[in-house]
C-alpha positions in Angstrom: 0.1 0.1 0.1 1.7 3.8 -1.1 2.5 5.9 1.7 0.4 8.5 3.1 2.5 11.4 4.7 0.9 13.9 6.8 1.9 17.4 6.2 1.7 20.9 7.9 -2.1 22.0 6.9 -3.1 18.2 4.7 -2.5 15.2 3.7 -0.7 14.3 0.5 0.1 10.7 -0.9 2.7 9.9 -2.5 0.8 9.7 -5.8 -0.1 13.6 -5.6 3.4 14.5 -4.9 4.3 12.6 -7.5 1.3 14.4 -10.0 3.0 17.6 -9.6 6.7 15.8 -9.8 5.9 14.5 -13.4 4.9 17.7 -14.9 8.8 18.6 -15.0 9.9 17.5 -18.5 12.6 15.0 -18.1 15.0 16.3 -20.2 15.8 20.0 -17.7 16.4 17.3 -15.0 20.3 17.4 -13.1 20.8 13.8 -11.6 23.1 15.4 -9.1 22.1 12.4 -6.1 23.0 9.4 -5.3 20.7 7.5 -4.1 22.8 6.1 -1.0 23.1 10.0 -0.2 19.4 11.0 0.0 19.6 11.6 3.9 19.3 15.6 3.5 15.9 14.9 1.2 14.2 13.3 3.8 13.0 10.7 2.1 13.7 7.5 3.0 14.8 4.1 1.0 10.9 2.7 1.4 9.5 5.6 0.2 12.3 6.2 -2.5 11.0 2.7 -4.1 7.4 3.6 -3.5 8.1 7.0 -5.6 10.1 4.8 -8.4 6.9 3.1 -9.0 4.9 6.4 -9.4 7.6 7.0 -11.9 10.3 9.4 -10.1 13.3 9.3 -12.7 16.8 8.3 -12.2 20.0 7.8 -14.4 22.7 5.1 -13.3 26.3 6.2 -13.6 29.1 4.3 -13.0 26.5 1.6 -11.4 24.8 3.8 -9.2 21.8 5.2 -9.1 21.3 9.5 -9.1 18.0 11.3 -8.9 17.7 14.9 -9.3 18.3 16.8 -6.3 14.7 19.1 -7.0 12.9 16.5 -7.5 13.6 15.4 -4.0 13.0 18.8 -2.9 9.7 19.0 -3.9 8.8 15.6 -2.4 10.4 16.6 0.8 8.2 20.0 0.5 5.0 18.6 -0.6 5.5 15.2 1.7 6.4 17.5 5.0 10.0 15.3 5.1 12.8 16.6 7.7 14.9 18.1 5.0 17.9 20.4 5.0 15.4 22.6 3.5 13.2 22.4 5.8 15.3 23.9 8.1 16.3 26.7 6.3 12.3 27.6 6.3 12.2 27.5 10.3 14.7 29.7 9.9 12.9 32.1 7.5 9.7 31.6 9.6 11.6 32.7 12.6 13.0 35.7 10.6 9.3 36.9 9.8 7.9 36.2 13.1 10.7 38.7 14.8 9.9 41.5 12.1 6.4 40.7 13.0 7.0 41.7 16.6 10.1 43.5 17.1 10.1 47.3 17.6 12.7 48.2 16.3 15.4 46.0 14.2 19.1 45.6 13.0 21.0 42.7 10.8 24.4 42.6 10.7 25.6 41.2 7.7 28.9 39.8 5.8 30.1 38.1 2.9 32.2 35.8 3.1 33.9 33.9 0.4 36.9 30.4 0.5 39.2 32.1 -1.8 40.9 28.7 -2.4 37.8 28.1 -5.0 39.6 30.9 -7.2 40.9 30.1 -10.3 42.7 33.7 -10.2 43.7 35.2 -7.3 45.4 38.4 -8.8 41.8 39.6 -10.2 39.3 41.7 -7.8 36.2 40.8 -7.2 32.6 42.6 -8.1 30.4 42.4 -5.1 26.9 43.7 -4.8 26.0 45.8 -1.7 23.6 47.0 -0.6 22.5 51.0 -1.2 25.5 50.9 -3.3 25.5 48.5 -6.1 27.9 46.9 -7.9 31.7 47.7 -6.6 35.6 46.3 -6.6 36.8 45.1 -3.9 40.5 42.7 -3.1 40.7 39.3 -2.5 40.1 38.5 1.2 38.0 36.0 3.0 35.6 38.4 4.4 34.7 40.5 1.3 32.3 43.4 3.3 29.6 43.7 6.6 27.5 46.2 7.1 24.4 47.1 9.5 21.1 47.4 7.7 18.1 49.0 10.1 15.0 47.0 9.3 11.2 48.7 9.1 8.1 47.6 9.2 6.2 48.3 5.6 3.1 49.3 5.4 0.1 47.2 4.4 -1.7 46.5 0.9 -4.2 48.4 -0.3 -7.8 46.3 -0.7 -7.6 46.8 -4.6 -3.6 45.8 -4.7 -4.3 43.0 -2.6 -7.4 41.4 -4.2 -5.2 41.6 -7.3 -2.6 39.6 -6.1 -4.4 36.9 -4.3 -6.3 36.3 -7.9 -3.0 36.5 -10.0 -1.3 33.5 -8.1 -4.6 31.8 -7.2 -3.3 28.0 -7.2 0.1 28.3 -7.7 2.2 25.6 -5.6 5.9 26.7 -4.5 7.9 24.4 -6.7 11.7 24.5 -7.3 12.6 24.1 -10.9 16.0 24.0 -13.0 16.6 27.4 -15.0 14.8 25.6 -17.9 11.6 26.1 -16.6 12.1 28.6 -13.9 11.7 31.6 -15.2 9.1 29.8 -18.2 5.3 31.7 -18.4 4.0 28.9 -20.3 5.2 26.5 -18.0 4.0 28.7 -15.2 0.5 29.0 -17.2 0.0 25.2 -17.9 1.1 24.2 -14.7 0.6 26.7 -11.7 4.1 25.3 -10.3 6.8 27.8 -9.5 9.4 29.6 -7.2 9.3 32.6 -5.9 11.8 34.7 -8.7 9.1 33.0 -11.6 5.9 34.1 -9.4 7.5 37.4 -8.9 8.3 38.0 -12.7 4.6 36.9 -13.8 3.0 38.9 -11.2 5.0 42.3 -12.1 3.9 41.7 -15.7 0.2 41.7 -14.7 0.4 44.3 -12.6 2.0 46.5 -15.1 -0.8 45.6 -17.5 -3.3 46.5 -14.6 -2.4 49.7 -14.7 0.0 49.5 -11.1 3.6 50.2 -10.4 5.2 47.1 -10.0 9.2 46.0 -10.7 11.0 42.7 -9.6 14.2 42.4 -7.7 16.8 41.1 -6.4 18.3 40.4 -2.8 18.9 38.9 0.3 16.0 37.2 2.5 17.9 37.9 6.2 17.3 35.2 8.6 19.7 33.6 10.8 22.4 32.3 11.0 22.5 33.0 6.9 20.6 35.1 4.7 19.8 33.4 1.2 19.8 35.0 -2.6 16.2 35.7 -3.7 14.1 37.2 -6.0 10.5 39.2 -5.3 8.5 41.8 -6.3 7.7 45.4 -5.1 4.7 47.7 -5.5 4.9 51.2 -5.0 2.2 52.3 -2.6 2.6 56.5 -1.5 6.0 57.0 -2.8 7.2 54.0 -1.1 8.5 50.6 -2.7 6.7 47.9 -0.4 8.1 44.2 -1.3 5.1 41.1 -2.1 6.1 38.0 -2.0 2.6 35.7 -1.3 4.2 32.6 -2.6 7.0 33.1 0.3 4.5 33.2 2.9 2.7 30.0 1.3 5.1 27.4 1.1 6.6 28.9 4.7 2.8 28.4 6.2 3.1 25.0 4.4 6.2 23.5 5.2 7.7 25.5 8.5 4.0 26.0 10.6 4.2 30.0 9.9 0.7 31.4 11.3 -1.5 32.0 8.9 -3.3 34.7 11.0 0.1 36.0 11.5 1.0 36.0 8.2 -1.9 36.5 5.7 -0.5 36.4 2.2 -1.0 39.9 1.3 1.4 41.3 4.2 4.6 42.7 3.6 8.4 40.7 4.3 9.9 43.9 2.9 11.5 44.5 6.5 13.3 40.9 6.1 14.1 41.4 2.6 17.4 43.5 1.4 17.1 44.8 -2.4 20.4 44.4 -3.4 19.0 45.5 -7.3 16.6 45.6 -9.9 15.4 43.6 -12.5 15.6 45.7 -16.0 14.8 43.9 -18.5 14.9 39.5 -19.3 16.5 37.4 -21.8 14.6 36.9 -25.1 15.5 33.3 -24.9 15.0 31.6 -21.7 13.3 34.8 -20.3 16.0 34.7 -17.2 15.9 38.3 -15.7 19.1 41.0 -16.3 20.0 43.1 -13.2 21.0 46.5 -13.5 24.3 47.4 -13.9 24.8 43.7 -15.5 22.8 44.8 -18.6 26.0 43.7 -20.5 26.5 40.4 -19.5 24.9 36.9 -19.2 23.0 36.1 -16.9 24.5 34.8 -14.0 22.9 32.4 -11.3 24.7 33.4 -8.4 25.4 37.4 -8.8 26.5 39.0 -5.6 30.0 38.3 -5.9 32.0 37.7 -9.2 35.1 38.2 -11.3 35.2 38.5 -14.6 32.4 36.1 -15.9 32.7 33.7 -13.0 30.1 33.5 -10.3 32.0 32.9 -7.0 30.0 31.0 -4.2 29.6 32.9 -0.9 28.2 32.7 1.9 25.8 35.6 4.3 26.7 35.2 7.8 23.3 37.1 9.4 22.8 38.5 13.2 19.7 40.4 14.0 19.9 42.9 17.1 16.1 42.8 19.0 14.2 45.5 20.6 10.8 43.9 21.7 9.7 46.4 23.8 
């Protein structure tokens, strides 16, 4: 008998999870996770065997089955399994709850790299700094640190909140590879998206309806690490207000975020730190082009770069909070 796993808000069967996973074209998958290295996804050998019966794709490399890490992440989120991704989401939940309750809130953020990963130890690095933009810096383990005061953002007008709800009705958060992440046709046919693809579509529709909107790139601020992220912003009374219903939706479903405290039309902008604005999209895959990078190829990790190469970085973050 196929397993049924209780999610935070509803019971989802393996069949239901695979119904969504099987919407992803197989040619977009990257079989990058060995079958003996699945512990981070929370998928047990028994569950894996049942998922394979339902069509979970794999590829045998050097005699070992490999699975797509995004398939595993999506299955974990849908079934509520104890995965590394859900651990990160619980950190985001804590950050949002602090943002909702704190009278004053400040974040101390660092940009760190491992210099040993650099193929070239001579050329400076290019770094996206909040409120500054792209700047050059010498190679070191810590590239930048700074404090950011975090402020409340206003509630959305009823007309805008209703528009956002209708536009993203029925959309499920889903990890997608780059070939699908920004693909509007896939989004409209399947109602599956990451926050990046959902915010891209939301901004497009908002502009068509006469709202002043933009898509931005930056960081979700959380302890112990911030995470790169895309979201939408709307101009309300001369202030840009962050909107990310899909983020709130997945945190309510997978990380026990309070639906009462965090309705989907509440701005999470207090813990979203803008680094750059999207100024256009590539014609082929529809991927975003960031301000200051108009003449360069799309970058998956644009915060720290060296020439044409993205540099892996971490963003340690701590909060100073006054709840009184």
